[in-house]
LUMPAZA-438912 format. One record per residue (C-alpha): residue number from 1; residue in three letters; y, z negated, x. Coordinates in nm, 4 decimals, always signed. Layout:
BEGIN
NUM:ALA:Y:Z:X
...
END
This chain:
BEGIN
1:UNK:+14.8809:+8.7416:+18.5742
2:UNK:+14.8145:+9.0141:+18.8288
3:UNK:+14.5379:+9.2724:+18.8008
4:UNK:+14.3351:+9.3850:+19.1041
5:UNK:+14.2208:+9.7413:+19.1646
6:UNK:+13.8636:+9.6266:+19.0953
7:UNK:+13.9606:+9.4760:+18.7610
8:UNK:+14.1397:+9.7944:+18.6623
9:UNK:+13.9774:+10.0834:+18.8444
10:UNK:+14.1378:+10.3184:+18.5943
11:UNK:+14.4359:+10.2933:+18.3641
12:UNK:+14.3683:+10.0741:+18.0613
13:UNK:+14.2493:+10.2884:+17.7735
14:UNK:+14.2444:+10.2289:+17.3997
15:UNK:+13.8674:+10.2704:+17.3840
16:UNK:+13.6988:+9.9589:+17.2493
17:UNK:+14.0290:+9.7850:+17.1804
18:UNK:+14.1664:+9.6965:+16.8375
19:UNK:+14.5043:+9.8518:+16.7653
20:UNK:+14.7649:+9.6245:+16.6081
21:UNK:+15.1118:+9.7343:+16.5049
22:UNK:+15.4088:+9.5067:+16.4524
23:UNK:+15.7859:+9.5059:+16.4253
24:UNK:+15.8215:+9.2801:+16.7287
25:UNK:+15.5819:+9.1754:+17.0033
26:UNK:+15.6527:+8.8744:+17.2219
27:UNK:+15.4574:+8.8220:+17.5428
28:UNK:+15.4469:+8.4520:+17.6246
29:UNK:+15.3704:+8.1640:+17.3865
30:UNK:+15.5841:+7.9117:+17.5686
31:UNK:+15.9083:+7.7596:+17.4474
32:UNK:+16.1222:+8.0697:+17.4995
33:UNK:+15.8716:+8.3010:+17.3326
34:UNK:+15.8189:+8.0595:+17.0440
35:UNK:+16.1935:+8.0194:+16.9940
36:UNK:+16.2418:+8.3977:+16.9984
37:UNK:+15.9695:+8.4375:+16.7343
38:UNK:+16.1214:+8.1659:+16.5178
39:UNK:+16.4759:+8.3032:+16.5262
40:UNK:+16.3562:+8.6609:+16.4746
41:UNK:+16.1753:+8.5437:+16.1616
42:UNK:+16.4844:+8.3618:+16.0339
43:UNK:+16.6853:+8.6823:+16.0767
44:UNK:+16.4352:+8.8873:+15.8786
45:UNK:+16.1477:+8.7142:+15.7014
46:UNK:+15.9748:+9.0484:+15.6420
47:UNK:+15.9227:+9.1136:+16.0139
48:UNK:+15.5667:+9.1395:+16.1387
49:UNK:+15.5666:+8.9466:+16.4671
50:UNK:+15.2862:+8.9163:+16.7205
51:UNK:+15.2962:+8.6614:+17.0034
52:UNK:+15.0421:+8.7157:+17.2816
53:UNK:+14.9648:+8.4879:+17.5757
54:UNK:+14.7151:+8.4918:+17.8636
55:UNK:+14.6464:+8.1226:+17.7986
56:UNK:+14.7032:+7.8768:+17.5164
57:UNK:+15.0391:+7.8156:+17.3523
58:UNK:+15.2591:+7.5915:+17.5709
59:UNK:+14.9877:+7.5741:+17.8375
60:UNK:+15.2180:+7.6801:+18.1234
61:UNK:+15.5560:+7.5314:+18.2226
62:UNK:+15.6587:+7.4671:+17.8620
63:UNK:+15.3881:+7.2025:+17.8330
64:UNK:+15.4036:+7.0737:+18.1902
65:UNK:+15.7538:+6.9279:+18.2168
66:UNK:+15.9031:+6.5843:+18.1561
67:UNK:+16.0347:+6.6613:+17.8077
68:UNK:+16.4020:+6.6363:+17.9112
69:UNK:+16.6489:+6.8079:+17.6763
70:UNK:+16.9550:+6.7948:+17.8999
71:UNK:+17.2922:+6.9545:+17.8409
72:UNK:+17.3475:+7.0726:+18.1955
73:UNK:+17.1677:+7.3094:+18.4285
74:UNK:+17.0369:+7.2669:+18.7818
75:UNK:+17.3897:+7.3099:+18.9226
76:UNK:+17.6340:+7.0267:+18.8631
77:UNK:+17.9489:+7.1255:+18.6770
78:UNK:+18.1708:+7.1370:+18.9863
79:UNK:+17.9277:+7.3781:+19.1548
80:UNK:+17.8975:+7.5763:+18.8338
81:UNK:+18.2742:+7.6195:+18.8185
82:UNK:+18.2938:+7.7189:+19.1858
83:UNK:+18.0107:+7.9714:+19.1525
84:UNK:+18.0652:+8.1277:+18.8091
85:UNK:+18.4250:+8.0394:+18.7197
86:UNK:+18.5613:+7.7835:+18.4757
87:UNK:+18.5110:+7.9909:+18.1599
88:UNK:+18.1483:+8.0788:+18.2344
89:UNK:+18.0683:+7.7218:+18.3401
90:UNK:+18.2114:+7.5932:+18.0128
91:UNK:+18.0095:+7.8518:+17.8179
92:UNK:+17.6840:+7.7579:+17.9949
93:UNK:+17.7262:+7.3867:+17.9291
94:UNK:+17.8304:+7.4506:+17.5678
95:UNK:+17.5128:+7.6554:+17.5366
96:UNK:+17.3221:+7.3424:+17.6365
97:UNK:+17.4908:+7.1496:+17.3577
98:UNK:+17.4068:+7.4288:+17.1138
99:UNK:+17.0466:+7.4161:+17.2340
100:UNK:+17.0301:+7.0450:+17.1524
101:UNK:+17.1829:+7.1056:+16.8104
102:UNK:+16.9325:+7.3828:+16.7339
103:UNK:+16.6373:+7.1572:+16.8188
104:UNK:+16.7713:+6.8756:+16.6019
105:UNK:+16.8398:+7.1152:+16.3147
106:UNK:+16.4895:+7.2578:+16.3426
107:UNK:+16.3350:+6.9118:+16.3288
108:UNK:+16.5531:+6.8046:+16.0368
109:UNK:+16.4975:+7.1193:+15.8318
110:UNK:+16.1187:+7.0992:+15.8744
111:UNK:+16.0837:+6.7211:+15.8496
112:UNK:+15.9452:+6.6875:+16.2022
113:UNK:+15.9880:+6.4212:+16.4721
114:UNK:+15.8129:+6.5992:+16.7635
115:UNK:+15.8249:+6.2907:+16.9848
116:UNK:+16.2044:+6.2808:+16.9628
117:UNK:+16.3526:+5.9992:+17.1740
118:UNK:+16.7335:+5.9719:+17.1620
119:UNK:+16.9273:+5.7513:+17.3984
120:UNK:+17.0986:+5.9871:+17.6405
121:UNK:+17.0510:+6.0394:+18.0120
122:UNK:+17.1752:+5.9278:+18.3502
123:UNK:+17.2447:+6.1828:+18.6216
124:UNK:+17.2084:+5.9458:+18.9165
125:UNK:+17.3714:+5.9782:+19.2574
126:UNK:+17.1278:+5.9162:+19.5433
127:UNK:+17.4065:+5.9349:+19.8034
128:UNK:+17.7828:+5.8922:+19.8281
129:UNK:+17.8094:+6.2687:+19.8692
130:UNK:+17.6313:+6.3207:+19.5389
131:UNK:+17.8548:+6.0619:+19.3719
132:UNK:+18.1568:+6.2642:+19.4872
133:UNK:+18.0032:+6.5746:+19.3270
134:UNK:+17.9377:+6.3840:+19.0052
135:UNK:+18.2914:+6.2445:+19.0035
136:UNK:+18.4399:+6.5926:+19.0456
137:UNK:+18.2088:+6.7237:+18.7760
138:UNK:+18.2963:+6.4419:+18.5356
139:UNK:+18.6695:+6.5082:+18.5748
140:UNK:+18.6281:+6.8809:+18.5092
141:UNK:+18.3945:+6.8245:+18.2158
142:UNK:+18.6260:+6.5720:+18.0529
143:UNK:+18.9131:+6.8177:+18.0911
144:UNK:+18.6965:+7.0763:+17.9150
145:UNK:+18.6182:+6.8425:+17.6266
146:UNK:+18.2637:+6.7306:+17.7072
147:UNK:+18.1417:+6.3868:+17.6015
148:UNK:+18.0265:+6.1737:+17.8983
149:UNK:+18.0806:+5.8489:+18.0838
150:UNK:+18.1178:+5.8146:+18.4597
151:UNK:+17.9633:+5.5081:+18.6266
152:UNK:+18.0880:+5.4407:+18.9799
153:UNK:+17.8168:+5.1775:+19.0262
154:UNK:+17.4434:+5.2029:+18.9702
155:UNK:+17.3776:+5.1470:+18.5970
156:UNK:+17.0094:+5.0781:+18.6732
157:UNK:+17.0656:+4.8446:+18.9710
158:UNK:+16.7953:+5.0288:+19.1673
159:UNK:+16.9784:+5.1497:+19.4741
160:UNK:+17.1714:+5.4440:+19.3295
161:UNK:+17.5433:+5.4953:+19.3900
162:UNK:+17.6620:+5.5753:+19.0393
163:UNK:+17.5916:+5.8154:+18.7562
164:UNK:+17.7140:+6.0434:+18.4824
165:UNK:+17.5916:+5.9207:+18.1460
166:UNK:+17.5330:+6.1953:+17.8883
167:UNK:+17.4966:+6.0124:+17.5539
168:UNK:+17.3643:+6.3110:+17.3558
169:UNK:+17.0693:+6.4076:+17.5775
170:UNK:+16.7225:+6.3260:+17.4450
171:UNK:+16.3524:+6.3450:+17.5150
172:UNK:+16.0891:+6.5361:+17.3199
173:UNK:+15.7228:+6.6361:+17.3218
174:UNK:+15.7513:+6.9997:+17.4379
175:UNK:+15.4002:+7.1018:+17.3286
176:UNK:+15.4606:+6.9815:+16.9732
177:UNK:+15.7926:+7.1700:+16.9711
178:UNK:+15.6353:+7.4988:+17.0816
179:UNK:+15.3525:+7.4761:+16.8306
180:UNK:+15.5910:+7.3866:+16.5481
181:UNK:+15.8164:+7.6839:+16.6269
182:UNK:+15.5219:+7.9228:+16.6310
183:UNK:+15.3942:+7.7861:+16.3009
184:UNK:+15.7390:+7.8157:+16.1409
185:UNK:+15.7757:+8.1754:+16.2619
186:UNK:+15.4604:+8.2806:+16.0748
187:UNK:+15.3835:+8.5061:+16.3735
188:UNK:+15.0310:+8.6131:+16.4551
189:UNK:+14.9487:+8.4341:+16.7812
190:UNK:+14.6906:+8.5850:+17.0168
191:UNK:+14.5910:+8.3201:+17.2703
192:UNK:+14.3868:+8.3715:+17.5881
193:UNK:+14.4663:+8.7419:+17.5679
194:UNK:+14.5959:+8.8821:+17.8978
195:UNK:+14.8382:+9.1743:+17.8845
196:UNK:+14.7294:+9.4370:+18.1382
197:UNK:+15.0025:+9.6979:+18.1054
198:UNK:+15.3350:+9.7615:+17.9326
199:UNK:+15.4717:+10.1042:+17.8436
200:UNK:+15.8203:+10.1407:+17.6977
201:UNK:+15.9594:+10.4791:+17.6054
202:UNK:+16.1083:+10.4650:+17.2585
203:UNK:+15.8116:+10.2618:+17.1321
204:UNK:+15.6567:+9.9789:+17.3302
205:UNK:+15.2819:+9.9760:+17.3807
206:UNK:+15.0994:+9.6896:+17.5459
207:UNK:+14.7335:+9.6993:+17.6430
208:UNK:+14.5676:+9.3591:+17.6561
209:UNK:+14.2115:+9.2453:+17.7129
210:UNK:+14.1045:+9.3195:+17.3578
211:UNK:+14.3964:+9.4940:+17.1886
212:UNK:+14.6452:+9.7774:+17.1968
213:UNK:+14.9700:+9.6331:+17.0628
214:UNK:+15.2479:+9.8655:+16.9460
215:UNK:+15.5981:+9.7911:+16.8202
216:UNK:+15.9504:+9.9344:+16.8348
217:UNK:+16.0535:+9.6315:+17.0421
218:UNK:+15.8899:+9.3784:+17.2697
219:UNK:+16.0151:+9.0701:+17.4519
220:UNK:+15.8753:+8.9439:+17.7812
221:UNK:+15.9025:+8.5647:+17.7806
222:UNK:+15.6620:+8.5152:+18.0703
223:UNK:+15.8928:+8.3288:+18.3106
224:UNK:+15.7287:+8.2767:+18.6542
225:UNK:+15.4514:+8.5240:+18.5712
226:UNK:+15.6821:+8.8149:+18.4838
227:UNK:+15.6488:+9.0030:+18.8128
228:UNK:+15.2833:+9.0699:+18.7296
229:UNK:+15.3997:+9.2844:+18.4378
230:UNK:+15.7376:+9.4058:+18.5611
231:UNK:+15.7634:+9.4283:+18.9423
232:UNK:+16.1333:+9.5124:+18.9064
233:UNK:+16.1918:+9.1357:+18.8945
234:UNK:+16.0194:+9.0705:+19.2265
235:UNK:+16.3348:+9.0510:+19.4420
236:UNK:+16.5228:+8.8534:+19.1801
237:UNK:+16.2990:+8.5612:+19.0819
238:UNK:+16.0909:+8.3122:+19.2774
239:UNK:+15.8092:+8.1046:+19.1341
240:UNK:+15.8304:+7.7398:+19.2392
241:UNK:+15.5819:+7.4680:+19.1492
242:UNK:+15.6888:+7.1283:+19.0202
243:UNK:+15.4560:+6.8264:+19.0259
244:UNK:+15.4509:+6.5104:+18.8156
245:UNK:+15.2572:+6.1914:+18.7557
246:UNK:+15.2355:+5.9352:+18.4759
247:UNK:+15.1354:+5.5705:+18.4986
248:UNK:+14.9290:+5.3702:+18.2546
249:UNK:+15.1428:+5.1768:+18.0024
250:UNK:+15.3538:+4.9133:+18.1796
251:UNK:+15.4052:+4.5588:+18.0512
252:UNK:+15.7842:+4.5817:+18.0422
253:UNK:+16.0521:+4.8451:+17.9925
254:UNK:+16.2126:+4.9521:+18.3205
255:UNK:+16.4125:+5.2551:+18.2038
256:UNK:+16.5717:+5.3119:+17.8629
257:UNK:+16.6794:+5.6756:+17.8970
258:UNK:+16.6139:+6.0013:+18.0803
259:UNK:+16.6992:+5.9853:+18.4501
260:UNK:+16.7774:+6.2810:+18.6771
261:UNK:+16.8501:+6.1948:+19.0421
262:UNK:+16.9127:+6.3464:+19.3859
263:UNK:+17.0460:+6.6766:+19.2488
264:UNK:+16.7422:+6.6867:+19.0202
265:UNK:+16.4825:+6.6595:+19.2942
266:UNK:+16.3581:+6.3382:+19.1323
267:UNK:+16.3444:+6.2714:+18.7592
268:UNK:+16.1819:+6.0004:+18.5533
269:UNK:+16.1591:+5.8469:+18.2069
270:UNK:+15.9590:+5.5782:+18.0306
271:UNK:+15.7931:+5.6808:+17.7054
272:UNK:+15.7713:+5.4791:+17.3852
273:UNK:+15.4155:+5.3816:+17.4802
274:UNK:+15.5596:+5.2350:+17.8067
275:UNK:+15.4098:+5.4973:+18.0387
276:UNK:+15.6426:+5.5861:+18.3255
277:UNK:+15.6736:+5.9602:+18.4059
278:UNK:+15.7954:+6.0685:+18.7486
279:UNK:+15.8376:+6.4193:+18.8872
280:UNK:+15.9946:+6.6152:+19.1707
281:UNK:+15.9759:+6.5557:+19.5436
282:UNK:+15.9232:+6.9196:+19.6361
283:UNK:+16.2244:+6.9415:+19.8716
284:UNK:+16.0081:+6.8030:+20.1525
285:UNK:+15.7382:+7.0642:+20.0848
286:UNK:+15.9446:+7.3762:+20.0203
287:UNK:+15.6989:+7.6322:+20.1571
288:UNK:+15.3907:+7.4736:+20.0020
289:UNK:+15.5481:+7.4563:+19.6566
290:UNK:+15.6202:+7.8280:+19.6189
291:UNK:+15.3969:+8.0172:+19.3762
292:UNK:+15.2237:+7.9789:+19.0414
293:UNK:+14.9068:+7.7964:+19.1495
294:UNK:+14.8113:+7.5245:+18.9021
295:UNK:+14.7309:+7.2494:+19.1470
296:UNK:+14.8521:+6.9169:+19.2779
297:UNK:+14.8756:+6.8387:+19.6489
298:UNK:+14.7980:+6.5010:+19.8103
299:UNK:+15.1106:+6.4945:+20.0289
300:UNK:+15.3553:+6.5512:+19.7453
301:UNK:+15.1740:+6.3130:+19.5141
302:UNK:+15.1923:+6.0469:+19.7874
303:UNK:+15.5645:+6.1212:+19.8097
304:UNK:+15.5999:+6.0531:+19.4363
305:UNK:+15.4031:+5.7294:+19.4667
306:UNK:+15.6271:+5.6159:+19.7543
307:UNK:+15.9327:+5.6900:+19.5424
308:UNK:+15.7784:+5.4879:+19.2602
309:UNK:+15.7225:+5.1898:+19.4908
310:UNK:+16.0738:+5.2155:+19.6345
311:UNK:+16.2660:+5.2437:+19.3074
312:UNK:+16.0290:+5.0542:+19.0783
313:UNK:+15.8463:+4.7831:+19.2769
314:UNK:+15.7382:+4.6260:+18.9454
315:UNK:+15.5254:+4.9365:+18.8833
316:UNK:+15.3908:+4.9713:+19.2370
317:UNK:+15.0383:+4.8655:+19.1435
318:UNK:+15.0205:+5.0545:+18.8157
319:UNK:+14.7268:+5.2873:+18.7649
320:UNK:+14.8207:+5.6561:+18.7771
321:UNK:+14.6596:+5.8081:+18.4677
322:UNK:+14.7811:+6.1681:+18.4905
323:UNK:+14.8846:+6.4105:+18.7634
324:UNK:+14.9834:+6.7706:+18.6953
325:UNK:+15.1942:+7.0675:+18.8017
326:UNK:+15.3753:+7.3643:+18.6479
327:UNK:+15.5343:+7.6842:+18.7742
328:UNK:+15.9068:+7.7460:+18.7236
329:UNK:+16.1066:+8.0654:+18.7775
330:UNK:+16.4264:+8.0458:+18.9809
331:UNK:+16.6601:+8.3455:+18.9697
332:UNK:+16.8594:+8.4982:+19.2522
333:UNK:+17.1945:+8.3757:+19.1168
334:UNK:+17.0901:+8.0630:+18.9278
335:UNK:+17.1259:+8.2051:+18.5752
336:UNK:+16.8519:+8.3193:+18.3350
337:UNK:+16.7842:+8.6855:+18.2615
338:UNK:+16.8196:+8.7736:+17.8938
339:UNK:+16.8465:+9.1184:+17.7384
340:UNK:+16.7188:+9.4733:+17.7543
341:UNK:+16.5536:+9.6104:+18.0686
342:UNK:+16.7512:+9.8995:+18.2190
343:UNK:+16.5652:+10.2286:+18.1713
344:UNK:+16.2983:+10.0674:+17.9498
345:UNK:+16.4084:+10.1326:+17.5897
346:UNK:+16.2735:+9.8810:+17.3437
347:UNK:+16.1708:+9.6317:+17.6136
348:UNK:+16.3581:+9.3026:+17.6467
349:UNK:+16.3134:+8.9937:+17.8602
350:UNK:+16.4110:+8.6269:+17.8576
351:UNK:+16.3142:+8.4283:+18.1651
352:UNK:+16.4283:+8.2280:+18.4648
353:UNK:+16.5656:+7.8968:+18.3386
354:UNK:+16.5629:+7.7507:+18.6910
355:UNK:+16.3710:+7.4389:+18.5936
356:UNK:+16.5751:+7.3662:+18.2794
357:UNK:+16.3803:+7.5504:+18.0124
358:UNK:+16.4092:+7.2714:+17.7542
359:UNK:+16.7860:+7.2703:+17.8031
360:UNK:+16.8146:+7.6460:+17.7480
361:UNK:+16.5262:+7.7933:+17.5542
362:UNK:+16.6250:+7.7501:+17.1894
363:UNK:+16.9633:+7.9099:+17.2557
364:UNK:+16.8182:+8.1826:+17.4756
365:UNK:+16.5361:+8.2493:+17.2280
366:UNK:+16.7941:+8.3099:+16.9593
367:UNK:+17.0038:+8.5241:+17.1933
368:UNK:+16.7179:+8.7509:+17.3023
369:UNK:+16.5974:+8.7979:+16.9448
370:UNK:+16.9522:+8.8945:+16.8450
371:UNK:+16.9647:+9.1373:+17.1370
372:UNK:+16.6314:+9.2938:+17.0399
373:UNK:+16.6969:+9.3148:+16.6661
374:UNK:+17.0751:+9.3487:+16.6436
375:UNK:+17.1843:+9.4818:+16.9822
376:UNK:+17.3735:+9.1614:+17.0670
377:UNK:+17.5493:+9.1379:+17.4026
378:UNK:+17.3902:+8.8751:+17.6291
379:UNK:+17.6987:+8.8355:+17.8470
380:UNK:+17.6534:+8.6595:+18.1814
381:UNK:+17.2735:+8.6570:+18.1323
382:UNK:+17.2483:+9.0359:+18.1013
383:UNK:+16.9797:+9.2227:+18.2957
384:UNK:+17.2484:+9.4591:+18.4198
385:UNK:+17.2540:+9.2150:+18.7120
386:UNK:+16.9306:+9.3815:+18.8243
387:UNK:+17.1398:+9.6788:+18.9336
388:UNK:+17.3149:+9.4627:+19.1907
389:UNK:+17.1797:+9.4061:+19.5389
390:UNK:+16.9538:+9.0991:+19.5195
391:UNK:+16.9753:+8.8002:+19.7447
392:UNK:+16.7244:+8.7917:+20.0281
393:UNK:+16.4214:+8.5762:+19.9621
394:UNK:+16.5086:+8.3248:+20.2344
395:UNK:+16.8597:+8.2890:+20.0926
396:UNK:+16.7125:+8.2500:+19.7448
397:UNK:+16.4962:+7.9608:+19.8574
398:UNK:+16.7836:+7.7996:+20.0452
399:UNK:+16.9932:+7.8147:+19.7282
400:UNK:+16.7118:+7.6710:+19.5186
401:UNK:+16.6622:+7.3807:+19.7592
402:UNK:+17.0311:+7.3028:+19.7635
403:UNK:+17.0694:+7.3144:+19.3893
404:UNK:+16.7565:+7.1325:+19.2773
405:UNK:+16.5563:+7.1985:+18.9579
END
């Protein structure tokens, strides 16, 4: 969150605030913050960890998505190779597979189901051009040893042009996952506690609404809200809102796996209880959907309903039970930021999953905790990229619109 001059007429003081000391402080009780807390605790069970959040755990983007645990990122593999090189593209997609493995291992080791729905996914082509991109991607991925099937015809028979089938993708309840990770970490979680300032100079000190929090290390896992605490990120990330809806339970099953279409601008799944979830549509409302406002807009929701009628006429008259939105953080080059902040000793960050937090966050949570506690190199996700000249904001948005979520 941001703080106005009237809300903070003077620098936050320690007067009237409870001082808490820890070995590690994590700002953000979403999926990335929860994963970082969990993996930090597995590295050293004696660590005293505090997780602090301005809202409730998983109340922001981590609890406002479609529950897709996909292997890929917002860029198809052919674009990933062209932009980052073959080796980095392979690493990023392998990281997605590792992320899936880490979630499954966590569930198995703790005897949890967390709304787990296996069955794979379809990445659906909404045009012949997109089918060409998927075909190129499938060829490259198969050469690099990834498991997939290419369909040159619509596997759903709903007007698509073909698809990549990823058999190992799965759905999950993201809120249950976040809460389970926090519980397993044994961290002290401070909810509805806004952080007002962050000082990092050997030791990190955070002043929140009711506390002064001190630790040798702290991790910012605040995603789209990070610029309110660290303005250094302002030229490098853009907050973009995503909107969704969910129908009442339908009488028949229309979709049996996760579906990601039109470069990710539309995505849908049908839950075990037969509700159909549909999200996306923001490409037609690019300017309106920038920012972190928690709201839905009539025009975009109508767009989603039209898409529902077009692709699923059987569900056209279904009652819409839920409508919601969530803010995502898109980075200037399409990759997350993970690692230590330049010139801010003891302060680390993990943010900017470009709409694919469930496909990244377990792996990135482990990586940032290893960076904070063991000095691990974060490679292509390093914050050293902040020293490079950022893309202009209009170019950033153009890239985001082209790539999809």
